[in-house]
Every structure is written in C-alpha cells, then in structure tokens.
C-alpha positions in Angstrom: 195.6 190.7 119.1 194.8 193.0 122.1 191.3 191.4 122.4 192.9 187.9 122.5 195.3 189.0 125.2 192.4 190.5 127.3 190.4 187.3 126.8 193.3 185.2 128.1 193.7 187.5 131.1 190.0 187.7 132.0 188.7 184.1 131.7 191.3 181.8 133.3 191.0 178.2 132.3 188.0 179.0 130.1 190.2 180.8 127.6 190.8 177.7 125.5 187.0 177.2 125.0 186.4 180.8 124.0 189.2 180.7 121.5 188.1 177.4 120.0 184.5 178.5 119.8 185.7 181.5 117.9 187.2 179.1 115.4 190.9 179.7 116.2 193.2 176.7 116.6 195.3 177.0 119.7 198.6 176.1 118.2 198.3 179.1 115.9 197.7 181.5 118.8 200.5 183.6 119.9 200.9 186.9 121.7 203.4 189.7 121.1 206.6 187.8 121.2 210.3 188.3 121.1 211.3 187.3 117.6 213.6 184.6 118.9 211.4 183.2 121.6 208.3 181.1 122.2 207.4 183.3 125.2 206.3 186.9 125.4 208.9 189.5 126.2 209.4 189.4 130.0 208.8 192.3 132.2 212.0 191.8 134.1 215.1 192.7 132.1 217.1 189.7 133.6 214.7 187.1 132.2 216.2 185.7 129.0 214.0 184.3 126.2 215.1 181.3 124.2 215.3 180.8 120.5 213.3 177.8 119.0 216.6 175.8 118.7 217.7 176.5 122.3 216.5 175.1 125.6 214.7 177.5 127.9 217.1 179.0 130.4 217.0 177.8 134.0 216.2 180.6 136.5 218.6 180.6 139.4 216.8 182.9 141.8 213.3 182.7 143.2 212.2 186.2 141.8 213.3 185.3 138.3 211.7 181.8 138.6 208.3 183.4 139.4 208.5 185.5 136.3 209.2 182.4 134.2 206.2 180.7 135.8 204.0 183.6 134.9 205.3 183.9 131.4 204.6 180.2 130.7 200.9 181.0 130.7 201.4 182.4 127.2 203.5 179.5 125.9 202.7 178.3 122.4 202.0 174.5 122.5 204.3 172.3 120.5 201.9 169.7 119.0 199.3 170.9 116.4 195.7 169.9 116.9 192.8 169.8 114.4 190.0 172.3 114.7 187.4 171.4 117.3 184.3 169.6 116.1 180.9 170.7 117.1 180.7 167.8 119.5 184.0 168.8 121.1 182.8 172.4 121.5 179.6 171.2 123.2 181.7 168.9 125.6 184.0 171.8 126.4 181.1 173.9 127.5 179.9 171.2 129.9 183.4 170.4 131.2 186.1 173.1 130.8 188.9 170.5 131.0 187.7 168.8 127.8 188.4 172.0 125.9 191.9 172.6 127.1 194.9 172.0 124.9 196.1 169.1 127.1 192.7 167.5 127.3 192.3 167.5 123.6 195.9 166.3 123.0 195.3 163.2 125.1 191.9 162.5 123.5 193.2 162.9 120.0 196.5 161.0 120.2 196.5 159.0 123.5 193.0 157.6 123.9 194.2 154.3 125.5 197.1 155.7 127.6 196.1 157.9 130.5 198.9 160.2 131.6 197.5 160.1 135.1 199.1 156.7 135.5 202.5 158.5 135.9 201.5 159.5 139.4 199.7 156.7 141.3 202.3 156.8 144.1 201.9 160.6 144.7 198.3 160.3 145.9 196.1 163.4 146.1 194.7 165.8 148.6 191.7 164.2 150.4 189.4 167.1 149.5 190.4 167.2 145.8 187.5 165.5 143.9 189.1 166.5 140.6 192.2 164.4 141.1 190.1 161.5 142.5 187.9 161.4 139.4 191.0 161.4 137.1 193.2 159.0 138.9 190.7 156.5 140.2 190.6 154.9 143.6 193.5 155.7 146.0 196.1 153.2 147.0 195.2 152.3 150.7 198.8 151.3 151.5 200.4 154.7 150.9 201.4 156.1 154.2 203.5 159.2 153.5 202.0 162.6 153.9 200.6 164.1 150.7 202.1 167.6 151.3 205.5 166.0 151.9 205.3 164.3 148.5 204.3 167.5 146.9 207.6 169.0 148.3 209.4 166.1 146.7 207.6 166.9 143.5 208.6 170.6 143.7 212.2 169.6 144.1 212.0 167.3 141.0 210.3 169.9 138.9 212.9 172.6 140.0 215.8 170.3 139.2 214.2 169.5 135.8 213.4 173.1 135.1 209.8 172.0 134.4 208.1 175.3 135.0 204.6 174.0 134.3 204.8 171.4 137.1 206.7 173.8 139.4 203.9 176.2 139.2 201.3 173.6 140.1 203.3 172.4 143.1 203.7 176.1 144.3 199.9 176.3 144.3 199.5 173.0 146.1 202.0 173.9 148.8 200.4 177.3 149.4 197.0 175.5 149.7 198.6 173.1 152.1 199.5 175.9 154.4 203.2 176.5 153.5 204.3 180.2 153.4 206.3 181.9 150.7 209.4 181.6 152.7 208.8 177.9 153.4 208.6 177.2 149.7 211.7 179.4 149.0 213.6 177.3 151.6 213.0 174.2 149.5 215.3 175.8 146.9 218.2 176.9 149.1 217.8 176.1 152.9 216.9 172.5 153.6 218.3 172.9 157.1 215.0 174.5 158.1 213.2 171.1 157.4 213.3 168.0 159.6 216.3 165.7 159.1 214.0 162.9 157.7 212.8 165.3 155.0 216.3 166.4 154.2 217.2 162.8 153.5 214.2 162.4 151.2 215.0 165.8 149.5 218.5 164.5 148.7 217.1 161.3 147.2 214.7 163.3 145.1 217.5 165.5 143.7 219.8 162.6 143.0 217.1 160.5 141.4 216.1 163.4 139.2 219.4 164.8 138.1 221.8 161.9 138.5 220.0 158.5 138.3 223.3 157.2 137.0 225.0 157.9 140.3 222.3 156.4 142.6 223.9 154.0 145.1 223.4 152.2 148.4 224.3 155.4 150.4 221.3 157.3 148.9 218.9 154.6 150.2 220.8 154.1 153.5 220.5 157.7 154.3 216.7 157.3 154.3 216.6 154.1 156.3 216.7 155.6 159.8 213.4 157.4 159.0 211.5 155.2 156.6 210.8 151.5 156.1 211.3 149.8 152.8 207.7 150.2 151.7 207.9 154.0 152.4 211.1 154.2 150.4 209.5 152.4 147.5 206.6 154.8 147.8 209.0 157.8 147.6 210.9 156.3 144.7 207.6 155.6 142.8 206.4 159.2 143.5 209.6 160.9 142.5 210.0 158.8 139.4 206.4 159.6 138.4 207.2 163.3 139.0 210.0 162.9 136.5 207.6 161.3 134.0 205.0 164.1 134.2 207.7 166.7 133.9 208.6 165.2 130.6 205.0 164.9 129.4 204.3 168.6 130.2 207.5 170.0 128.8 207.7 167.6 125.8 204.2 168.6 124.7 204.8 172.3 125.4 201.7 172.7 127.6 201.0 176.3 128.6 200.9 177.1 132.3 197.4 177.1 133.8 196.2 180.7 134.4 194.4 179.5 137.6 197.4 177.6 139.1 195.9 174.3 138.1 192.9 174.8 140.3 195.1 174.0 143.4 195.2 177.5 144.8 192.2 177.1 147.0 192.2 175.1 150.2 188.8 173.7 149.0 189.8 172.1 145.7 186.5 170.3 145.2 185.7 172.1 142.0 187.6 173.6 139.1 188.4 177.3 139.7 188.6 179.8 136.9 189.9 182.6 139.2 193.2 184.1 137.9 196.3 183.1 139.8 199.5 185.1 139.6 202.9 183.7 140.4 204.3 187.3 140.7 204.0 187.4 144.5 206.3 189.2 146.8 209.5 187.5 147.9 211.2 188.3 151.2 214.6 189.9 151.1 216.1 186.8 152.6 215.3 184.7 149.6 214.8 187.2 146.7 218.3 187.0 145.2 219.5 183.7 146.8 220.6 181.2 144.1 219.1 177.7 143.9 221.0 174.8 145.4 218.9 172.3 143.4 219.4 173.2 139.7 222.4 172.0 137.7 224.5 175.2 137.2 227.1 175.9 134.6 230.3 176.0 136.8 232.3 177.5 134.0 230.5 180.9 134.1 230.7 182.6 137.5 229.0 185.7 136.1 225.6 184.0 135.9 223.3 185.6 138.5 219.7 185.2 137.1 219.6 182.5 134.5 221.8 179.6 133.5 221.9 177.9 130.1 220.1 174.6 130.6 222.4 171.7 129.8 222.4 168.0 130.0 225.4 167.1 132.2 226.2 163.4 131.8 229.4 161.6 131.2 230.3 160.1 127.8 229.0 156.6 127.1 231.1 153.7 128.1 233.0 151.3 125.8 231.4 148.0 124.7 233.6 146.1 127.1 232.4 148.1 130.1 228.7 147.8 129.0 229.1 144.0 128.6 230.5 143.8 132.1 227.7 145.9 133.6 225.0 143.8 131.8 226.7 140.7 133.2 226.8 142.2 136.7 223.1 143.0 136.7 222.2 139.4 136.1 223.1 138.5 139.6 222.5 141.9 141.3 220.4 141.8 144.5 217.8 144.4 145.2 218.5 147.0 147.8 214.8 146.9 148.8 212.5 144.1 149.8 210.6 142.4 147.0 207.2 140.7 147.1 207.4 136.9 146.4 206.9 135.8 142.8 203.4 134.3 143.3 202.0 137.3 145.0 203.5 139.6 142.3 201.9 137.5 139.6 198.5 137.9 141.4 198.8 141.7 141.7 200.2 142.3 138.2 198.0 139.9 136.3 197.8 140.7 132.6 200.7 143.2 132.9 203.0 140.1 132.8 202.6 139.5 129.1 205.2 136.7 128.6 204.5 134.9 131.9 207.9 135.8 133.4 207.7 137.7 136.7 210.6 140.2 136.7 211.9 141.9 139.8 210.3 145.2 138.8 206.9 143.5 139.1 207.8 142.2 142.5 208.9 145.7 143.6 205.7 147.5 142.4 203.5 144.7 143.8 204.1 146.1 147.3 201.2 148.5 146.3 198.5 146.6 144.5 196.6 149.6 143.3 199.4 152.1 142.6 201.9 149.5 141.3 199.4 147.9 138.9 198.2 151.3 137.7 201.8 152.4 136.8 202.4 149.0 135.1 199.2 149.3 133.2 200.2 152.8 132.0 203.5 151.4 130.7 201.8 148.7 128.9 199.3 151.1 127.3 202.1 153.3 126.1 203.8 150.2 124.5 200.7 149.5 122.4 201.1 152.8 120.6 200.0 152.3 117.0 202.6 154.8 115.7 205.7 153.3 117.4 206.9 149.9 116.1 208.1 147.3 118.7 211.5 147.6 117.2 211.6 151.4 117.6 210.4 151.0 121.2 213.2 148.6 122.0 215.7 151.1 120.6 214.2 153.9 122.6 214.5 151.7 125.7 218.2 151.1 125.0 219.2 154.6 124.3 217.5 156.2 127.3 218.6 153.4 129.6 222.2 153.8 128.4 222.4 157.5 129.1 220.8 157.0 132.6 223.2 154.1 133.3 220.0 152.2 134.2 221.6 148.8 133.8 218.6 146.7 134.8 216.5 148.5 132.2 219.3 148.2 129.7 219.4 144.5 130.2 215.7 144.2 129.5 216.2 146.5 126.5 219.0 144.2 125.2 216.7 141.2 125.3 214.0 143.2 123.4 216.5 144.4 120.8 217.6 140.8 120.1 214.0 139.7 119.9 213.3 142.2 117.2 216.4 141.4 115.2 218.5 144.4 116.0 222.2 143.5 115.3 225.2 144.2 117.4 226.4 146.7 114.8 223.1 148.5 114.9 223.3 148.7 118.7 226.8 150.1 118.4 225.4 152.8 116.0 222.7 153.7 118.6 225.4 154.4 121.1 227.7 156.3 118.8 225.7 158.1 116.1 222.5 159.6 117.6 223.7 163.0 116.3 224.0 161.8 112.7 222.1 159.5 110.4 222.0 155.9 111.7 222.5 153.2 109.1 219.3 151.2 108.6 217.0 153.8 110.3 214.8 156.1 108.3 214.5 159.8 109.0 211.1 159.4 110.7 212.3 157.0 113.3 215.5 158.8 113.9 213.6 162.1 114.6 211.3 160.2 117.1 214.4 158.6 118.7 216.0 162.0 119.1 212.8 163.3 120.8 212.9 160.4 123.3 216.6 160.7 123.9 216.6 164.4 124.5 213.5 164.3 126.6 214.8 161.6 128.9 218.2 163.4 129.2 216.4 166.4 130.7 212.8 167.6 130.0 214.0 171.0 129.1 216.9 170.0 126.8 214.4 169.1 124.0 213.8 172.2 121.9 210.8 173.6 120.1 212.6 173.1 116.7 213.4 169.4 117.4 209.7 168.7 118.2 208.6 170.7 115.1 211.1 168.7 112.9 209.7 165.4 114.3 206.1 166.5 113.7 207.0 167.3 110.1 208.6 163.9 109.5 206.4 161.7 111.7 203.2 163.5 112.4 201.7 164.9 115.6 200.3 161.6 116.8 203.6 159.8 116.6 205.4 162.6 118.4 202.8 162.7 121.2 203.0 158.9 121.6 206.8 159.1 121.7 206.7 161.8 124.4 204.3 159.6 126.5 206.4 156.5 125.9 209.7 158.2 126.8 208.2 159.7 130.0 207.4 156.2 131.2 210.9 155.0 130.4 212.4 157.8 132.4 210.3 156.8 135.4 211.1 153.1 135.0 214.8 153.7 134.8 214.7 155.6 138.1 212.5 153.0 139.9 214.7 150.2 138.8 218.1 151.8 139.6 217.0 153.3 142.9 216.1 149.7 144.0 219.2 148.2 142.4 217.1 145.5 140.7 218.7 142.4 139.1 217.6 139.7 136.8 218.2 136.7 139.1 215.3 134.7 140.4 215.3 134.0 144.2 
C-alpha cells in the first residue's frame, strides 16, 4: 500500500497507466481511509469525511476548501470498469488520457456521446491545443472573454460543491494571471470586480442554485452590460458548467494530480507535474465564509463545513402544475430568438420530428456551439440502456424539481407519447422515495440517480450509485448520469430564457 501511495504522488496523471499495467483495476484501488469515508483521513482536523450514504460536506472557508480539493485526488471512482486489454494498455502508453479512469469510462459506456458537448459555449484558452482537439472547432460568434467565463464556471462549481471542477477552474484562473486573493474574492467579495461581472456572477449563482426562481430581473440586471447574444452565451456556458459538474461528481472522478494540465500558462501539451492545492491563503480570506454556497441556516455553529443539502420547496399540487403548463404554452421568450427557417438550417438533423421548438431557435444564435450542444443531447437520448419511456420520466422528474416549466411541457408530451398515464405521472411526483407502481427496481434506481444528481451534484451518494450499479449495471448508470447532466443544463437554458411553446 505504501508503494501505491508513492506511485500516486510521484507520477501525476500517469498514475492510472502504471496501476493498470500492473494489473490492478482502478475501482479496487484505495488508500488508507477513514472507515466511514471514500476519502483519506484529512490532515486538517476540521475537514469532515463523509460516510458512503452521506453527501460530501460543503467546505465553508477557503483553507478548508483547498484541503478538500487536495484530498479528492485519492477519491475512489464510483463506476466499476473491466480490466484493461492489451490494446488499451498500448494506447495508454501513447496517450496518457486514454488510460485515465474518465477516458476509459467514456470509451466503455458512452462511445457515441462525447461529454465535451456540455461546454461548447465556454470556449477554451487560445493556446490550449488539448481542449481544441477534444472539443472541435471553436464557435466564431462567441465574444465573451474566456477567463471571465472561467470565473463563472468557478462560481457554479463552488455553488454545486463540485470539488473536481472547482480544482480545475482554480488552475485555469491562476494560469490566466489571477492571484490567490483574486480567486478568494470570487467566494466572498464580489465588490472587488467590475459591476458588469457582478451582474453575471449573480446570474451564475441563481441559475446554479435556484433555477426555479429565475425571473426577468435576473436577466434585466445584465442588460446594461451585455446584449442578448452575450446573455445567451453566458446562459449556455453556465448551464454547461452545471452539466459537467454532474458528470464529474456523478461518476466519482478523482481530482487530477496535475491540476488538469491547466496550471501552466503554456497549456499546449499535457503536463505530468504534480500540482498542489494546499497553497498559502492570506489572512484576509483564510477564515472568511463563502457567500456562494447554500448554508444550513439552522446551525450557527458551523465554521468549517456545512452538511450538503438540497434546498427546494415541496412540489406543487396538480392544479398548480396544470396552470403552469397552460401558461408556458403562450409564454414569450425574454431573449431574442432566431427565425424558424434559420433555426431549421442550423439545427438540421437535430430536429427529429420536424417541429422547430423555441429552444432550437435560441441555440441557433450560435451555429457551432448551439448545434454541438443539441447533438450531445440527441446522442445521450440514443442510449441503449435507457428506454424512451424511462427518459421521458427522467425529463419530467428533473424538470418538476427545477420548476422548468418549458422542459416540463415537453416532457409531458413525451410521457403521453409513451403511454404514461396520469396516475403514473402523479406517482412520479409523490413517490420517488418509495416503490412506484408499474416501475421495476432497476428503472427506479436509475430514476433516483437522475433525480438526486439534478437536484444537486453532491446530494447523490456513493451508496445510491453502488445500489444502482448492482441493479442496472455500470453502463446503464453511466448513461443515466450523462443523460441527467444534459437535462440539468437544458432546464437552465430554457428557464433563463423564459421559453414558451407558441409559434411566432
């Protein structure tokens, strides 16, 4: 065990290759752990480890947050993988990314659904050839600064307690020239940033934590500084951030030991150099509590870590839901939409049934990024382990908890198409915590993964994923995580724009 720990420390992102070549399957690898945790015992006494049936705590201060980021390097992944074949071992020697847990996970279980399609609105640093090779050609119509969108990504990851993504954004911001104190200010002192960025930060926080409360005022606050296309770009970027948060956390991907290769200002090639998050924090920010994360207001004693909870109101009555679905039929978008003919040209084969919906017209502002996101959604919907009926039920459940009424309206159409009765829909609203009549244990476990993951990336526990793997298999669980991630993004895009079903 001491040798394995040294191997992990000394070889950065190559550690997966060495382990696999030695014949050890990564999911079975674990270091000296707290008996109730999926993380090694922390070096700081205030860092609390979680049990398998508990969400990972949310660090409230920057110092404790850094310790969590560092500890996440030793995380045990959630989805089991088969042993590497000889061909995979050879490919891993040629391209280190091919041998990583995440690279193998995608290749094994998501061959037709690239997770890079979560982030087409985020862009990438001009000198980062790795990102360009993974994400394809850039969208020429994106106008917002890359580092600015990384700051939005940092805020979304902090709000979601996605410690994997948070670590990567820390590395990107440092490489972009931000100081430690600059990054710390993102968590607690927005007043140090320009007013236009503060407006965008508020939108990122609201869209991440409270998509059910998004309203005209959230968009109007941005209008003095950004035009409609730029607001759509921000919404697409933030929503994609929320998707990737759910993919990384849902799959239980360990933190990169090299900071994701973003720590260097010249990110043209993969770096295997060790990257530590345990950097010095100035006295000004060391103990200051976050103003982004959702805290537990009932416990004033919390100083370092807060129990991670999903704070959302109880679901509405059938009567209220019916009224909301009726209202969305005639709702007018808050943001400019592309005309129907142009949207049909941009979206092409994404429009499966021939009907151009308002979401097509919104994304068509960006022919490359919008089409790439739509293609990703479509690829996720072709998952061979998720029936169309189960997909429609996932759509409904996650749209309901987000109060994403446009998405809920589309989901209702899909439910009816697949023969789901009104009584079954009522059961989806009321009985997710208990057996649902007419649904087998396999689909119920997958629906629970999707519902918890969309509620908050960190609310889904290791045990719930393990239970679903046991009932449905690793491929079905991976496809569910990917599918749910897209739905979380779609809900936010549609509600931020206030889309409706009415044709112009």
